[in-house]
Backbone as JSON Lines, residues from 0, in Angstrom:
{"i":0,"aa":"M","n":[-3.54,-3.77,-13.38],"ca":[-4.07,-4.44,-12.21],"c":[-5.6,-4.37,-12.2]}
{"i":1,"aa":"N","n":[-6.15,-3.26,-12.69],"ca":[-7.6,-3.13,-12.72],"c":[-8.23,-4.17,-13.64]}
{"i":2,"aa":"K","n":[-7.53,-4.55,-14.69],"ca":[-8.03,-5.6,-15.58],"c":[-7.91,-6.97,-14.91]}
{"i":3,"aa":"V","n":[-6.72,-7.26,-14.4],"ca":[-6.44,-8.58,-13.84],"c":[-7.39,-8.92,-12.7]}
{"i":4,"aa":"Y","n":[-7.65,-7.96,-11.8],"ca":[-8.46,-8.25,-10.63],"c":[-9.94,-7.92,-10.81]}
{"i":5,"aa":"G","n":[-10.34,-7.58,-12.03],"ca":[-11.77,-7.46,-12.33],"c":[-12.41,-6.11,-12.08]}
{"i":6,"aa":"F","n":[-11.65,-5.12,-11.6],"ca":[-12.25,-3.82,-11.3],"c":[-12.79,-3.15,-12.57]}
{"i":7,"aa":"E","n":[-12.03,-3.22,-13.64],"ca":[-12.47,-2.61,-14.89],"c":[-13.8,-3.2,-15.35]}
{"i":8,"aa":"D","n":[-13.89,-4.52,-15.4],"ca":[-15.12,-5.15,-15.88],"c":[-16.3,-4.94,-14.93]}
{"i":9,"aa":"E","n":[-16.03,-4.91,-13.63],"ca":[-17.1,-4.64,-12.67],"c":[-17.66,-3.23,-12.86]}
{"i":10,"aa":"C","n":[-16.76,-2.26,-13.02],"ca":[-17.22,-0.87,-13.26],"c":[-18.04,-0.78,-14.53]}
{"i":11,"aa":"K","n":[-17.54,-1.38,-15.61],"ca":[-18.25,-1.32,-16.89],"c":[-19.6,-2.01,-16.8]}
{"i":12,"aa":"F","n":[-19.63,-3.14,-16.09],"ca":[-20.88,-3.88,-15.95],"c":[-21.91,-3.08,-15.15]}
{"i":13,"aa":"K","n":[-21.49,-2.5,-14.04],"ca":[-22.41,-1.81,-13.14],"c":[-22.72,-0.38,-13.56]}
{"i":14,"aa":"Y","n":[-21.71,0.34,-14.1],"ca":[-21.88,1.78,-14.31],"c":[-21.54,2.28,-15.7]}
{"i":15,"aa":"G","n":[-20.85,1.51,-16.51],"ca":[-20.48,1.92,-17.85],"c":[-19.01,2.31,-17.95]}
{"i":16,"aa":"E","n":[-18.54,2.38,-19.17],"ca":[-17.12,2.64,-19.44],"c":[-16.68,4.03,-18.98]}
{"i":17,"aa":"K","n":[-17.57,5.01,-19.07],"ca":[-17.2,6.37,-18.71],"c":[-16.76,6.46,-17.24]}
{"i":18,"aa":"I","n":[-17.47,5.77,-16.36],"ca":[-17.12,5.78,-14.94],"c":[-15.76,5.12,-14.73]}
{"i":19,"aa":"F","n":[-15.51,4.0,-15.43],"ca":[-14.21,3.36,-15.3],"c":[-13.09,4.3,-15.74]}
{"i":20,"aa":"K","n":[-13.29,5.01,-16.83],"ca":[-12.27,5.96,-17.31],"c":[-12.04,7.07,-16.28]}
{"i":21,"aa":"C","n":[-13.09,7.51,-15.61],"ca":[-12.94,8.52,-14.56],"c":[-12.11,7.98,-13.4]}
{"i":22,"aa":"F","n":[-12.4,6.73,-12.99],"ca":[-11.6,6.1,-11.95],"c":[-10.14,6.0,-12.38]}
{"i":23,"aa":"S","n":[-9.9,5.53,-13.6],"ca":[-8.53,5.36,-14.09],"c":[-7.77,6.67,-14.09]}
{"i":24,"aa":"E","n":[-8.41,7.72,-14.56],"ca":[-7.76,9.02,-14.6],"c":[-7.47,9.51,-13.18]}
{"i":25,"aa":"S","n":[-8.4,9.27,-12.27],"ca":[-8.17,9.65,-10.87],"c":[-7.01,8.88,-10.27]}
{"i":26,"aa":"F","n":[-6.97,7.56,-10.49],"ca":[-5.88,6.73,-9.97],"c":[-4.53,7.24,-10.49]}
{"i":27,"aa":"N","n":[-4.5,7.61,-11.78],"ca":[-3.25,8.06,-12.39],"c":[-2.73,9.38,-11.81]}
{"i":28,"aa":"L","n":[-3.57,10.1,-11.11],"ca":[-3.16,11.39,-10.55],"c":[-2.88,11.33,-9.05]}
{"i":29,"aa":"L","n":[-3.21,10.23,-8.43],"ca":[-2.97,10.1,-6.98],"c":[-1.47,10.07,-6.7]}
{"i":30,"aa":"P","n":[-1.03,10.69,-5.62],"ca":[0.39,10.61,-5.26],"c":[0.76,9.2,-4.82]}
{"i":31,"aa":"Y","n":[2.01,8.85,-4.97],"ca":[2.49,7.53,-4.54],"c":[2.64,7.45,-3.03]}
{"i":32,"aa":"A","n":[2.82,8.58,-2.38],"ca":[3.05,8.59,-0.94],"c":[2.59,9.93,-0.38]}
{"i":33,"aa":"T","n":[2.39,9.96,0.93],"ca":[2.07,11.22,1.6],"c":[2.81,11.26,2.93]}
{"i":34,"aa":"L","n":[3.07,12.46,3.38],"ca":[3.77,12.66,4.64],"c":[2.8,13.32,5.61]}
{"i":35,"aa":"I","n":[2.61,12.7,6.76],"ca":[1.71,13.24,7.78],"c":[2.55,13.86,8.88]}
{"i":36,"aa":"G","n":[2.36,15.16,9.07],"ca":[3.03,15.88,10.15],"c":[4.54,15.79,10.12]}
{"i":37,"aa":"Q","n":[5.13,15.59,8.96],"ca":[6.59,15.45,8.82],"c":[7.15,14.27,9.61]}
{"i":38,"aa":"E","n":[6.26,13.37,10.1],"ca":[6.71,12.26,10.95],"c":[6.35,10.88,10.42]}
{"i":39,"aa":"Y","n":[5.28,10.77,9.66],"ca":[4.78,9.47,9.2],"c":[4.7,9.47,7.69]}
{"i":40,"aa":"L","n":[5.44,8.58,7.05],"ca":[5.39,8.43,5.6],"c":[4.43,7.29,5.29]}
{"i":41,"aa":"V","n":[3.43,7.57,4.46],"ca":[2.41,6.59,4.12],"c":[2.55,6.25,2.64]}
{"i":42,"aa":"M","n":[2.57,4.94,2.33],"ca":[2.72,4.48,0.95],"c":[2.04,3.12,0.8]}
{"i":43,"aa":"H","n":[1.98,2.66,-0.42],"ca":[1.37,1.35,-0.67],"c":[2.37,0.22,-0.41]}
{"i":44,"aa":"G","n":[3.54,0.29,-1.02],"ca":[4.5,-0.8,-0.94],"c":[5.52,-0.62,0.15]}
{"i":45,"aa":"G","n":[6.69,-0.13,-0.23],"ca":[7.72,-0.03,0.78],"c":[8.96,0.7,0.31]}
{"i":46,"aa":"L","n":[10.09,0.33,0.89],"ca":[11.33,1.08,0.72],"c":[12.12,0.63,-0.5]}
{"i":47,"aa":"F","n":[13.34,1.12,-0.59],"ca":[14.05,1.19,-1.86],"c":[15.29,0.31,-1.91]}
{"i":48,"aa":"S","n":[15.73,0.02,-3.12],"ca":[16.94,-0.76,-3.34],"c":[18.19,0.1,-3.17]}
{"i":49,"aa":"D","n":[18.02,1.41,-3.04],"ca":[19.13,2.35,-2.91],"c":[19.0,3.11,-1.59]}
{"i":50,"aa":"D","n":[20.03,3.06,-0.75],"ca":[20.01,3.75,0.54],"c":[19.99,5.27,0.41]}
{"i":51,"aa":"N","n":[20.29,5.79,-0.76],"ca":[20.38,7.24,-0.94],"c":[19.04,7.9,-1.28]}
{"i":52,"aa":"V","n":[17.98,7.13,-1.47],"ca":[16.67,7.71,-1.76],"c":[16.16,8.43,-0.51]}
{"i":53,"aa":"T","n":[15.62,9.64,-0.7],"ca":[15.09,10.44,0.42],"c":[13.66,10.85,0.14]}
{"i":54,"aa":"I","n":[13.05,11.46,1.12],"ca":[11.7,12.0,0.95],"c":[11.7,13.05,-0.17]}
{"i":55,"aa":"N","n":[12.76,13.81,-0.3],"ca":[12.83,14.8,-1.38],"c":[12.8,14.14,-2.75]}
{"i":56,"aa":"D","n":[13.37,12.95,-2.9],"ca":[13.29,12.22,-4.18],"c":[11.84,11.83,-4.48]}
{"i":57,"aa":"I","n":[11.12,11.45,-3.45],"ca":[9.7,11.11,-3.63],"c":[8.92,12.35,-4.05]}
{"i":58,"aa":"R","n":[9.22,13.49,-3.44],"ca":[8.54,14.74,-3.78],"c":[8.76,15.14,-5.25]}
{"i":59,"aa":"K","n":[9.88,14.76,-5.81],"ca":[10.22,15.16,-7.18],"c":[9.48,14.35,-8.25]}
{"i":60,"aa":"I","n":[8.81,13.29,-7.86],"ca":[8.09,12.47,-8.84],"c":[6.95,13.3,-9.44]}
{"i":61,"aa":"N","n":[6.91,13.37,-10.75],"ca":[5.88,14.13,-11.45],"c":[4.79,13.17,-11.94]}
{"i":62,"aa":"R","n":[3.74,13.04,-11.16],"ca":[2.64,12.13,-11.52],"c":[1.9,12.57,-12.78]}
{"i":63,"aa":"L","n":[1.91,13.85,-13.09],"ca":[1.2,14.31,-14.29],"c":[1.88,13.83,-15.56]}
{"i":64,"aa":"N","n":[3.2,13.67,-15.53],"ca":[3.92,13.19,-16.71],"c":[4.06,11.68,-16.73]}
{"i":65,"aa":"N","n":[4.14,11.07,-15.57],"ca":[4.37,9.63,-15.44],"c":[3.14,8.96,-14.87]}
{"i":66,"aa":"K","n":[2.15,8.69,-15.69],"ca":[0.92,8.13,-15.14],"c":[1.07,6.65,-14.76]}
{"i":67,"aa":"Q","n":[1.85,5.91,-15.5],"ca":[2.09,4.51,-15.17],"c":[3.54,4.35,-14.75]}
{"i":68,"aa":"P","n":[3.78,3.75,-13.58],"ca":[5.17,3.59,-13.13],"c":[5.92,2.58,-14.0]}
{"i":69,"aa":"S","n":[7.23,2.78,-14.1],"ca":[8.04,1.82,-14.83],"c":[8.2,0.56,-13.98]}
{"i":70,"aa":"R","n":[8.83,-0.43,-14.54],"ca":[9.03,-1.69,-13.82],"c":[10.3,-1.67,-12.98]}
{"i":71,"aa":"Q","n":[10.92,-0.5,-12.85],"ca":[12.08,-0.34,-11.98],"c":[12.14,1.09,-11.49]}
{"i":72,"aa":"G","n":[12.88,1.31,-10.42],"ca":[13.02,2.66,-9.89],"c":[12.14,2.91,-8.67]}
{"i":73,"aa":"I","n":[12.22,4.14,-8.15],"ca":[11.55,4.41,-6.87],"c":[10.03,4.39,-6.97]}
{"i":74,"aa":"E","n":[9.47,4.74,-8.12],"ca":[8.01,4.67,-8.23],"c":[7.52,3.24,-8.08]}
{"i":75,"aa":"M","n":[8.17,2.32,-8.79],"ca":[7.78,0.91,-8.69],"c":[7.99,0.41,-7.28]}
{"i":76,"aa":"E","n":[9.1,0.81,-6.64],"ca":[9.39,0.31,-5.3],"c":[8.42,0.87,-4.26]}
{"i":77,"aa":"L","n":[7.97,2.12,-4.44],"ca":[6.94,2.66,-3.54],"c":[5.67,1.82,-3.59]}
{"i":78,"aa":"L","n":[5.42,1.22,-4.74],"ca":[4.19,0.43,-4.92],"c":[4.34,-1.05,-4.56]}
{"i":79,"aa":"W","n":[5.48,-1.65,-4.82],"ca":[5.52,-3.11,-4.82],"c":[6.53,-3.77,-3.88]}
{"i":80,"aa":"T","n":[7.32,-3.04,-3.11],"ca":[8.26,-3.72,-2.23],"c":[7.59,-4.13,-0.91]}
{"i":81,"aa":"D","n":[8.2,-5.09,-0.24],"ca":[7.63,-5.66,0.98],"c":[8.72,-5.79,2.06]}
{"i":82,"aa":"P","n":[8.3,-5.77,3.34],"ca":[9.27,-5.99,4.42],"c":[9.62,-7.47,4.55]}
{"i":83,"aa":"Q","n":[10.78,-7.7,5.16],"ca":[11.19,-9.06,5.53],"c":[11.69,-9.02,6.98]}
{"i":84,"aa":"F","n":[11.78,-10.18,7.6],"ca":[12.23,-10.25,8.99],"c":[13.73,-10.01,9.12]}
{"i":85,"aa":"E","n":[14.5,-10.5,8.15],"ca":[15.95,-10.43,8.22],"c":[16.45,-9.04,7.81]}
{"i":86,"aa":"N","n":[17.6,-8.63,8.35],"ca":[18.24,-7.39,7.93],"c":[18.67,-7.49,6.47]}
{"i":87,"aa":"G","n":[18.88,-6.33,5.86],"ca":[19.34,-6.28,4.48],"c":[18.2,-6.27,3.48]}
{"i":88,"aa":"R","n":[18.54,-6.63,2.27],"ca":[17.57,-6.69,1.17],"c":[17.66,-8.05,0.49]}
{"i":89,"aa":"S","n":[16.57,-8.44,-0.14],"ca":[16.57,-9.67,-0.93],"c":[15.61,-9.49,-2.09]}
{"i":90,"aa":"M","n":[15.64,-10.45,-2.99],"ca":[14.73,-10.42,-4.12],"c":[13.3,-10.58,-3.61]}
{"i":91,"aa":"S","n":[12.37,-9.98,-4.3],"ca":[10.97,-10.06,-3.91],"c":[10.38,-11.43,-4.23]}
{"i":92,"aa":"K","n":[9.54,-11.89,-3.36],"ca":[8.81,-13.14,-3.6],"c":[7.8,-12.95,-4.71]}
{"i":93,"aa":"R","n":[7.5,-11.68,-5.06],"ca":[6.51,-11.38,-6.11],"c":[7.14,-11.32,-7.51]}
{"i":94,"aa":"G","n":[8.48,-11.26,-7.56],"ca":[9.16,-11.16,-8.84],"c":[9.31,-9.73,-9.33]}
{"i":95,"aa":"L","n":[8.83,-8.77,-8.57],"ca":[8.95,-7.35,-8.91],"c":[9.28,-6.6,-7.64]}
{"i":96,"aa":"G","n":[10.29,-5.78,-7.66],"ca":[10.67,-5.05,-6.47],"c":[11.63,-5.86,-5.61]}
{"i":97,"aa":"I","n":[11.73,-5.46,-4.34],"ca":[12.63,-6.12,-3.4],"c":[11.9,-6.36,-2.08]}
{"i":98,"aa":"Q","n":[12.59,-7.01,-1.17],"ca":[12.18,-7.09,0.22],"c":[13.25,-6.38,1.03]}
{"i":99,"aa":"F","n":[12.85,-5.69,2.11],"ca":[13.78,-4.89,2.9],"c":[13.62,-5.24,4.38]}
{"i":100,"aa":"G","n":[14.73,-5.2,5.09],"ca":[14.74,-5.6,6.49],"c":[14.63,-4.45,7.46]}
{"i":101,"aa":"P","n":[14.57,-4.78,8.76],"ca":[14.44,-3.78,9.81],"c":[15.55,-2.73,9.8]}
{"i":102,"aa":"D","n":[16.77,-3.14,9.44],"ca":[17.88,-2.19,9.39],"c":[17.67,-1.14,8.31]}
{"i":103,"aa":"I","n":[17.11,-1.53,7.18],"ca":[16.84,-0.61,6.06],"c":[15.76,0.39,6.49]}
{"i":104,"aa":"T","n":[14.73,-0.1,7.17],"ca":[13.65,0.76,7.64],"c":[14.16,1.78,8.65]}
{"i":105,"aa":"K","n":[14.92,1.32,9.62],"ca":[15.44,2.24,10.64],"c":[16.35,3.29,10.02]}
{"i":106,"aa":"K","n":[17.21,2.87,9.12],"ca":[18.13,3.82,8.47],"c":[17.35,4.88,7.69]}
{"i":107,"aa":"F","n":[16.33,4.47,6.96],"ca":[15.52,5.42,6.2],"c":[14.8,6.39,7.14]}
{"i":108,"aa":"C","n":[14.2,5.86,8.18],"ca":[13.49,6.72,9.14],"c":[14.46,7.7,9.81]}
{"i":109,"aa":"D","n":[15.61,7.21,10.25],"ca":[16.58,8.08,10.9],"c":[17.07,9.18,9.96]}
{"i":110,"aa":"S","n":[17.4,8.82,8.72],"ca":[17.96,9.81,7.8],"c":[16.91,10.8,7.29]}
{"i":111,"aa":"N","n":[15.63,10.47,7.43],"ca":[14.56,11.37,6.98],"c":[13.74,11.94,8.14]}
{"i":112,"aa":"N","n":[14.23,11.75,9.37],"ca":[13.58,12.25,10.58],"c":[12.12,11.8,10.7]}
{"i":113,"aa":"L","n":[11.88,10.52,10.47],"ca":[10.54,9.95,10.55],"c":[10.39,9.11,11.82]}
{"i":114,"aa":"K","n":[9.18,9.1,12.35],"ca":[8.87,8.2,13.46],"c":[8.52,6.81,12.94]}
{"i":115,"aa":"C","n":[7.85,6.79,11.76],"ca":[7.3,5.51,11.31],"c":[6.94,5.59,9.83]}
{"i":116,"aa":"I","n":[6.94,4.42,9.2],"ca":[6.41,4.26,7.84],"c":[5.14,3.43,7.95]}
{"i":117,"aa":"I","n":[4.09,3.88,7.32],"ca":[2.82,3.15,7.28],"c":[2.6,2.71,5.85]}
{"i":118,"aa":"R","n":[2.4,1.42,5.65],"ca":[2.23,0.88,4.31],"c":[1.14,-0.18,4.28]}
{"i":119,"aa":"S","n":[0.82,-0.65,3.09],"ca":[-0.24,-1.64,2.95],"c":[0.32,-2.81,2.15]}
{"i":120,"aa":"H","n":[-0.38,-3.22,1.12],"ca":[0.13,-4.12,0.1],"c":[0.2,-5.6,0.49]}
{"i":121,"aa":"E","n":[-0.02,-5.94,1.74],"ca":[0.02,-7.35,2.13],"c":[-1.05,-7.63,3.18]}
{"i":122,"aa":"V","n":[-1.69,-8.76,3.04],"ca":[-2.69,-9.19,4.03],"c":[-2.01,-9.35,5.39]}
{"i":123,"aa":"R","n":[-2.66,-8.87,6.4],"ca":[-2.27,-9.14,7.79],"c":[-3.51,-9.68,8.47]}
{"i":124,"aa":"M","n":[-3.38,-10.84,9.08],"ca":[-4.55,-11.54,9.62],"c":[-5.3,-10.71,10.65]}
{"i":125,"aa":"N","n":[-4.6,-9.9,11.42],"ca":[-5.27,-9.05,12.42],"c":[-5.59,-7.67,11.87]}
{"i":126,"aa":"G","n":[-5.45,-7.46,10.57],"ca":[-5.75,-6.19,9.93],"c":[-4.57,-5.26,9.86]}
{"i":127,"aa":"Y","n":[-3.67,-5.36,10.82],"ca":[-2.46,-4.55,10.81],"c":[-1.38,-5.28,11.6]}
{"i":128,"aa":"E","n":[-0.14,-4.86,11.4],"ca":[0.97,-5.43,12.16],"c":[2.04,-4.37,12.32]}
{"i":129,"aa":"I","n":[2.5,-4.2,13.55],"ca":[3.6,-3.3,13.84],"c":[4.88,-4.12,13.7]}
{"i":130,"aa":"E","n":[5.76,-3.67,12.79],"ca":[6.93,-4.45,12.41],"c":[8.2,-3.63,12.57]}
{"i":131,"aa":"H","n":[9.32,-4.26,12.3],"ca":[10.62,-3.59,12.24],"c":[10.85,-2.69,13.45]}
{"i":132,"aa":"D","n":[10.67,-3.26,14.63],"ca":[10.9,-2.56,15.89],"c":[10.09,-1.28,16.02]}
{"i":133,"aa":"G","n":[8.89,-1.28,15.45],"ca":[7.98,-0.13,15.56],"c":[8.18,0.93,14.51]}
{"i":134,"aa":"Y","n":[9.15,0.78,13.63],"ca":[9.39,1.77,12.58],"c":[8.52,1.54,11.35]}
{"i":135,"aa":"L","n":[7.8,0.44,11.31],"ca":[6.99,0.1,10.14],"c":[5.66,-0.49,10.61]}
{"i":136,"aa":"I","n":[4.58,-0.03,10.01],"ca":[3.27,-0.62,10.28],"c":[2.66,-0.99,8.93]}
{"i":137,"aa":"T","n":[2.25,-2.24,8.81],"ca":[1.48,-2.67,7.64],"c":[0.02,-2.7,8.05]}
{"i":138,"aa":"V","n":[-0.81,-1.98,7.31],"ca":[-2.25,-1.94,7.58],"c":[-2.97,-2.39,6.31]}
{"i":139,"aa":"F","n":[-3.89,-3.31,6.45],"ca":[-4.59,-3.88,5.3],"c":[-6.08,-3.72,5.52]}
{"i":140,"aa":"S","n":[-6.73,-2.94,4.68],"ca":[-8.12,-2.55,4.95],"c":[-9.17,-3.4,4.23]}
{"i":141,"aa":"A","n":[-8.76,-4.49,3.59],"ca":[-9.71,-5.36,2.9],"c":[-9.94,-6.62,3.74]}
{"i":142,"aa":"P","n":[-11.02,-6.65,4.54],"ca":[-11.26,-7.82,5.37],"c":[-11.66,-9.03,4.53]}
{"i":143,"aa":"N","n":[-11.26,-10.19,4.98],"ca":[-11.54,-11.45,4.27],"c":[-11.19,-11.3,2.79]}
{"i":144,"aa":"Y","n":[-9.94,-10.92,2.54],"ca":[-9.45,-10.61,1.2],"c":[-9.82,-11.71,0.2]}
{"i":145,"aa":"C","n":[-10.39,-11.3,-0.91],"ca":[-10.84,-12.21,-1.99],"c":[-11.81,-13.26,-1.48]}
{"i":146,"aa":"D","n":[-12.49,-12.98,-0.38],"ca":[-13.48,-13.87,0.22],"c":[-12.9,-15.2,0.69]}
{"i":147,"aa":"V","n":[-11.59,-15.28,0.87],"ca":[-11.0,-16.55,1.27],"c":[-9.95,-16.43,2.39]}
{"i":148,"aa":"Q","n":[-9.43,-15.26,2.68],"ca":[-8.31,-15.15,3.61],"c":[-8.71,-15.21,5.08]}
{"i":149,"aa":"G","n":[-9.92,-14.79,5.41],"ca":[-10.36,-14.81,6.8],"c":[-9.73,-13.74,7.67]}
{"i":150,"aa":"N","n":[-9.07,-12.77,7.07],"ca":[-8.39,-11.7,7.83],"c":[-9.34,-10.58,8.22]}
{"i":151,"aa":"L","n":[-8.99,-9.87,9.28],"ca":[-9.67,-8.63,9.63],"c":[-9.16,-7.53,8.71]}
{"i":152,"aa":"G","n":[-9.92,-6.45,8.58],"ca":[-9.44,-5.24,7.95],"c":[-9.08,-4.25,9.04]}
{"i":153,"aa":"A","n":[-8.32,-3.21,8.68],"ca":[-7.95,-2.22,9.69],"c":[-7.74,-0.85,9.05]}
{"i":154,"aa":"V","n":[-7.87,0.17,9.88],"ca":[-7.5,1.54,9.53],"c":[-6.7,2.09,10.7]}
{"i":155,"aa":"I","n":[-5.88,3.08,10.4],"ca":[-5.1,3.76,11.43],"c":[-5.54,5.21,11.47]}
{"i":156,"aa":"N","n":[-5.87,5.69,12.64],"ca":[-6.2,7.1,12.84],"c":[-5.04,7.76,13.58]}
{"i":157,"aa":"L","n":[-4.54,8.85,13.02],"ca":[-3.53,9.67,13.69],"c":[-4.19,10.97,14.08]}
{"i":158,"aa":"T","n":[-4.13,11.29,15.36],"ca":[-4.79,12.5,15.89],"c":[-3.79,13.31,16.69]}
{"i":159,"aa":"L","n":[-3.75,14.62,16.46],"ca":[-2.89,15.5,17.26],"c":[-3.5,15.71,18.64]}
{"i":160,"aa":"N","n":[-2.69,15.52,19.69],"ca":[-3.18,15.77,21.04],"c":[-2.87,17.22,21.44]}
{"i":161,"aa":"D","n":[-3.16,17.56,22.69],"ca":[-2.93,18.92,23.18],"c":[-1.47,19.34,23.13]}
{"i":162,"aa":"K","n":[-0.57,18.38,23.17],"ca":[0.86,18.68,23.14],"c":[1.39,18.75,21.69]}
{"i":163,"aa":"Q","n":[0.47,18.69,20.71],"ca":[0.83,18.69,19.3],"c":[1.67,17.47,18.91]}
{"i":164,"aa":"E","n":[1.38,16.34,19.57],"ca":[2.0,15.07,19.25],"c":[0.92,14.15,18.69]}
{"i":165,"aa":"Y","n":[1.32,13.3,17.74],"ca":[0.35,12.39,17.15],"c":[0.11,11.19,18.05]}
{"i":166,"aa":"E","n":[-1.15,10.87,18.22],"ca":[-1.55,9.63,18.89],"c":[-2.11,8.72,17.82]}
{"i":167,"aa":"M","n":[-1.74,7.45,17.88],"ca":[-2.14,6.49,16.87],"c":[-3.18,5.54,17.44]}
{"i":168,"aa":"D","n":[-4.23,5.31,16.69],"ca":[-5.28,4.37,17.08],"c":[-5.54,3.44,15.89]}
{"i":169,"aa":"C","n":[-5.3,2.15,16.07],"ca":[-5.56,1.15,15.03],"c":[-6.91,0.5,15.31]}
{"i":170,"aa":"Q","n":[-7.81,0.57,14.35],"ca":[-9.14,-0.02,14.51],"c":[-9.32,-1.14,13.5]}
{"i":171,"aa":"T","n":[-9.85,-2.25,13.96],"ca":[-10.07,-3.39,13.07],"c":[-11.56,-3.6,12.84]}
{"i":172,"aa":"F","n":[-11.87,-4.32,11.77],"ca":[-13.25,-4.61,11.43],"c":[-13.34,-5.87,10.58]}
{"i":173,"aa":"K","n":[-14.53,-6.47,10.6],"ca":[-14.79,-7.67,9.81],"c":[-15.45,-7.3,8.49]}
{"i":174,"aa":"E","n":[-15.5,-8.26,7.61],"ca":[-16.17,-8.06,6.33],"c":[-17.68,-7.93,6.52]}
{"i":175,"aa":"V","n":[-18.34,-7.34,5.55],"ca":[-19.8,-7.25,5.56],"c":[-20.34,-8.17,4.47]}
{"i":176,"aa":"E","n":[-21.6,-8.51,4.59],"ca":[-22.23,-9.33,3.56],"c":[-22.23,-8.58,2.24]}
{"i":177,"aa":"H","n":[-22.08,-9.32,1.18],"ca":[-22.14,-8.71,-0.14],"c":[-22.92,-9.63,-1.07]}
{"i":178,"aa":"P","n":[-23.16,-9.2,-2.3],"ca":[-23.96,-10.03,-3.21],"c":[-23.4,-11.44,-3.35]}
{"i":179,"aa":"N","n":[-24.26,-12.37,-3.62],"ca":[-23.88,-13.77,-3.74],"c":[-23.18,-14.01,-5.07]}
{"i":180,"aa":"L","n":[-21.94,-13.57,-5.14],"ca":[-21.1,-13.79,-6.32],"c":[-19.82,-14.49,-5.86]}
{"i":181,"aa":"P","n":[-19.25,-15.35,-6.69],"ca":[-18.0,-16.0,-6.29],"c":[-16.86,-14.99,-6.21]}
{"i":182,"aa":"P","n":[-15.82,-15.31,-5.43],"ca":[-14.67,-14.42,-5.35],"c":[-14.11,-14.13,-6.74]}
{"i":183,"aa":"M","n":[-13.66,-12.91,-6.95],"ca":[-13.04,-12.47,-8.21],"c":[-13.98,-12.66,-9.41]}
{"i":184,"aa":"H","n":[-15.26,-12.54,-9.18],"ca":[-16.28,-12.77,-10.21],"c":[-16.03,-11.99,-11.5]}
{"i":185,"aa":"Y","n":[-15.55,-10.77,-11.4],"ca":[-15.4,-9.93,-12.59],"c":[-14.02,-10.02,-13.23]}
{"i":186,"aa":"S","n":[-13.12,-10.82,-12.69],"ca":[-11.8,-10.93,-13.3],"c":[-11.88,-11.86,-14.53]}
{"i":187,"aa":"K","n":[-10.95,-11.66,-15.45],"ca":[-10.97,-12.44,-16.7],"c":[-9.87,-13.47,-16.79]}
{"i":188,"aa":"N","n":[-9.04,-13.6,-15.78],"ca":[-7.89,-14.49,-15.87],"c":[-8.09,-15.77,-15.06]}
{"i":189,"aa":"N","n":[-9.25,-16.36,-15.17],"ca":[-9.59,-17.59,-14.47],"c":[-9.57,-17.45,-12.95]}
{"i":190,"aa":"F","n":[-9.62,-16.22,-12.45],"ca":[-9.75,-16.04,-11.01],"c":[-11.2,-16.2,-10.62]}
{"i":191,"aa":"G","n":[-12.11,-15.74,-11.46],"ca":[-13.53,-15.8,-11.16],"c":[-14.16,-17.05,-11.7]}
{"i":192,"aa":"A","n":[-15.38,-17.3,-11.29],"ca":[-16.06,-18.51,-11.76],"c":[-16.89,-18.2,-12.98]}
C-alpha cells in the first residue's frame, strides 16, 4: 500500500530510503487492534467472517513473526472489512474481506463484553459516523481525502470521568493548506500527475 499510494516515494524523495525503511519496520510492528478500558475495541477495518473469533484470538496474533498479513484470515479482516446496512455478511465491494451487518457487530460486542467498536478505513463526510445502533463508530482522520472528497476529518477522545466511566468526544476538523502538488503526486500507478 505504501508503494501504491506514494508514501514510499514521498519518503525517499524528502528524507531518503533509510527513513522509509524505519517507517516500514515500525508499521510492521504495530498491533492490528487495541482495547481501551476493556470496553472499546479499536481497529482499522472491521469484523470477521467467523462468529467464533474473540478478542483472545486477536491477542494471539504474533506481529513479530507475521509482519505482512495474509490475504485471508482474521489479520486481513481486521484491516480490510467494512460495515453494511443490512444484517448478515456479504462479499466486500473492495474484492478483499467481507462486509458485516449490525447483527454481526452486536453479537461480537455482546460476546466480548464491549460497548463499542471504533474503526476507520472508509471516508465519512462528517469525519465520523455512529453506526450499527451505536455499537460501531467509523472515524476517518484524513480531511478532504486525496484532495478531492471534501470530507471533514475527525478524532475521538475517550476520557474517564469521576465515576470511572468513559465519556466520548468526537472532534472534527478541516484540511490545511499544503504544497501546490496534485493529488497522489508521489504515487506511481497513474494516480498522480
